[in-house]
C-alpha positions in Angstrom: 0.0 0.0 0.0 1.4 3.4 -1.0 1.2 6.3 1.5 -0.1 9.5 0.0 2.6 11.5 -1.7 5.0 8.6 -1.5 6.6 8.1 -4.9 9.3 5.4 -4.3 9.2 2.7 -1.6 12.2 0.5 -0.8 11.2 -2.4 1.4 13.8 -4.7 3.1 16.0 -4.8 0.0 18.9 -7.2 0.3 21.4 -7.8 -2.5 24.0 -10.6 -2.2 26.9 -11.4 -4.5 27.9 -14.9 -3.5 28.5 -14.7 0.2 28.8 -10.9 0.3 25.8 -8.9 1.2 26.1 -5.5 -0.5 22.7 -4.4 0.8 21.0 -5.8 4.0 17.3 -5.2 4.6 17.4 -1.6 3.4 14.0 0.3 3.7 13.1 3.9 3.1 10.7 6.1 1.2 11.1 9.0 -1.2 8.2 11.4 -1.3 6.9 13.6 -4.1 8.9 16.8 -4.5 11.7 15.8 -2.1 15.4 15.9 -2.5 16.7 12.9 -0.6 20.4 12.2 -0.3 22.0 8.7 0.2 25.5 9.0 1.5 28.1 6.7 3.0 31.8 5.7 2.7 33.1 4.0 -0.4 31.7 0.5 -0.6 28.7 1.3 1.5 26.3 0.0 -1.2 25.0 3.2 -2.7 25.6 2.4 -6.3 24.3 -1.1 -5.8 21.1 0.4 -4.5 20.8 2.6 -7.6 21.4 -0.5 -9.8 18.6 -2.3 -8.0 16.2 0.6 -8.2 16.8 1.0 -12.0 16.6 -2.6 -12.9 20.3 -3.2 -13.7 20.4 -5.6 -10.8 17.6 -7.6 -9.2 17.4 -7.8 -5.4 18.1 -11.0 -3.7 15.2 -10.2 -1.3 12.8 -7.3 -0.7 10.7 -5.1 -3.0 10.9 -1.8 -4.7 7.6 0.1 -5.6 7.3 3.1 -7.9 3.9 4.8 -7.7 2.6 1.9 -5.7 3.6 -0.8 -8.2 6.4 -3.3 -7.8 9.2 -2.7 -10.4 11.3 -5.7 -9.4 12.1 -7.7 -12.5 11.4 -4.9 -14.9 14.0 -3.8 -17.5 15.7 -0.4 -17.1 13.8 0.9 -20.2 10.4 -0.2 -18.6 11.3 1.6 -15.4 12.3 4.7 -17.3 8.9 4.7 -19.1 7.2 4.5 -15.6 9.0 7.8 -14.7 12.3 7.0 -13.0 15.7 7.6 -14.6 19.3 7.9 -13.5 22.6 9.4 -14.3 26.0 7.6 -13.7 29.2 8.4 -11.9 31.0 8.1 -15.2 29.7 10.5 -17.9 28.1 8.4 -20.7 27.4 10.7 -23.6 26.9 9.4 -27.1 30.1 9.7 -29.2 29.8 11.8 -32.4 26.4 13.4 -31.4 25.8 17.1 -30.8 24.6 18.3 -27.5 21.2 18.7 -28.9 21.1 15.2 -30.4 22.2 13.8 -27.0 19.2 15.4 -25.3 16.8 14.4 -28.1 17.8 10.8 -27.4 16.4 11.3 -23.9 13.0 12.0 -25.4 12.9 8.6 -27.0 10.8 6.9 -24.3 8.0 9.5 -24.8 7.7 9.3 -28.6 4.6 8.0 -30.2 5.6 7.4 -33.8 7.1 4.0 -34.7 10.2 3.1 -36.6 8.4 2.7 -39.9 6.6 6.1 -39.9 9.8 7.8 -38.8 11.8 6.1 -41.6 9.3 7.1 -44.2 9.2 10.7 -42.9 5.4 10.6 -42.6 3.8 13.9 -41.5 3.1 12.8 -37.9 6.8 11.7 -37.5 8.0 15.0 -38.9 5.8 16.9 -36.5 7.0 14.8 -33.6 10.7 15.3 -34.5 10.1 19.1 -34.6 8.5 19.0 -31.2 11.3 16.9 -29.8 13.9 19.3 -31.2 12.1 22.3 -29.6 11.6 20.5 -26.3 15.3 19.5 -26.3 16.4 23.1 -26.9 14.2 24.2 -23.9 16.0 21.6 -21.7 19.4 22.8 -22.9 18.4 26.4 -22.0 17.4 25.2 -18.5 20.9 23.9 -17.9 22.7 26.8 -19.6 23.8 25.0 -22.7 21.6 26.4 -25.4 24.6 28.2 -27.1 26.4 24.8 -27.3 23.6 22.9 -28.9 25.4 22.3 -32.2 28.7 21.2 -30.7 29.7 17.6 -30.2 28.8 16.7 -26.7 32.0 14.8 -25.8 34.0 17.9 -26.9 32.4 20.1 -24.3 34.3 21.0 -21.1 33.9 18.5 -18.3 31.5 20.5 -16.3 29.3 21.1 -19.3 29.3 17.4 -20.1 27.9 16.8 -16.6 25.1 19.3 -17.3 24.4 17.7 -20.7 24.0 14.3 -19.1 21.6 15.9 -16.6 19.7 17.5 -19.5 19.4 14.2 -21.4 17.9 12.6 -18.3 15.4 15.5 -17.8 14.3 15.2 -21.4 12.6 11.9 -20.5 10.2 13.9 -18.3 10.8 11.8 -15.2 8.8 12.0 -12.0 12.0 11.0 -10.1 15.6 11.3 -11.1 18.5 9.3 -9.5 21.8 11.3 -9.6 24.9 9.3 -9.0 27.8 11.6 -8.0 26.6 14.6 -10.2 29.2 16.9 -8.6 32.2 14.6 -9.3 34.9 16.6 -10.9 33.1 19.9 -10.7 34.8 23.0 -9.4 33.2 25.1 -6.6 31.4 27.5 -9.0 30.0 24.6 -11.1 28.9 22.8 -7.9 27.0 26.0 -6.9 25.4 26.1 -10.3 24.3 22.5 -9.9 22.8 23.1 -6.5 20.8 26.0 -7.9 19.5 23.9 -10.8 18.5 21.0 -8.6 16.6 23.2 -6.2 14.9 24.9 -9.1 13.8 21.6 -10.7 12.5 20.4 -7.3 10.4 23.5 -7.1 8.9 22.5 -10.4 7.8 19.2 -9.0 10.7 16.9 -9.8 11.7 14.4 -7.1 15.4 13.7 -6.6 17.4 10.9 -5.0 21.1 11.8 -5.0 24.2 9.9 -4.1 27.0 12.4 -3.5 30.4 12.7 -1.7 30.4 16.5 -1.7 28.9 17.1 1.8 28.6 20.8 1.2 26.2 20.2 -1.7 24.4 17.5 0.3 23.8 19.7 3.3 22.7 22.6 1.1 20.0 21.0 -0.9 18.8 17.8 0.9 15.5 17.6 2.7 16.5 14.3 4.3 19.6 12.1 4.3 19.9 8.3 4.5 23.4 7.0 5.5 24.6 3.6 4.5 27.5 1.7 5.9 28.4 -1.9 4.9 25.1 -2.1 3.1 22.9 -1.1 6.1 21.2 2.1 7.1 23.0 3.5 10.2 21.3 6.9 10.3 18.6 9.0 8.6 17.1 12.4 9.2 17.5 16.1 8.5 21.0 17.2 7.4 21.9 18.9 10.7 20.9 15.8 12.7 22.8 13.4 10.4 25.9 15.6 10.4 26.2 15.4 14.2 25.3 11.7 14.5 28.2 9.8 16.2 27.6 6.7 14.1 28.0 8.8 10.9 31.1 10.5 12.2 32.6 7.1 13.1 31.7 5.6 9.6 33.4 8.4 7.8 36.3 9.2 10.1 36.8 6.1 12.3 37.4 6.3 16.1 40.6 5.9 18.1 41.0 2.4 19.7 
């Protein structure tokens, strides 16, 4: 049963690789319009959780529900069509495509015309392509890349490539976006720009689940933080509460014997 305004539910998710449990009975919810951060030391299970949520991996036990429906066993493209998409730690732009073309690919899951009508350049397909191009330009404007639309995406500066990957994800019109280390490699100015963008998108109704090591960014934008360590939740709550939690400090910094 889905609680009102709950968009994503993770229920007792466990993921084992042989004898190693990368996730152990992890449960939490993400509500509509929330920015929730998932943090933890390297190897805590954060990326494994993202892989489970997006269908790259299937949980050994437990359930994941999106809009009240179980998505365990669905393919990544099916989960995207339901309204949840992700970005990756490593930038994965399409080689040889312009920035605009990269974003247009993100619209693919929302297109109505089939391969045949597109190939034959039928009127409906031409209209749809025009709409996709205009929509993609609007998304590029949102992330400050409209003037780079015609440039090859992989030739852009690193920070702009990060923004382009975010734009491509947004073009799929998701209800919730999973961001895996979006500030990795960004300088302080670029991280500030990213923070402003994410807050602005949240104000438009987008729900965000973010994995991030930049604690300044996490503390600035998050409504709630979930902390993983060795695949288990050790703390959750408002940023200021998590920041001062002894278990979180120990997980990140260790304690003297």
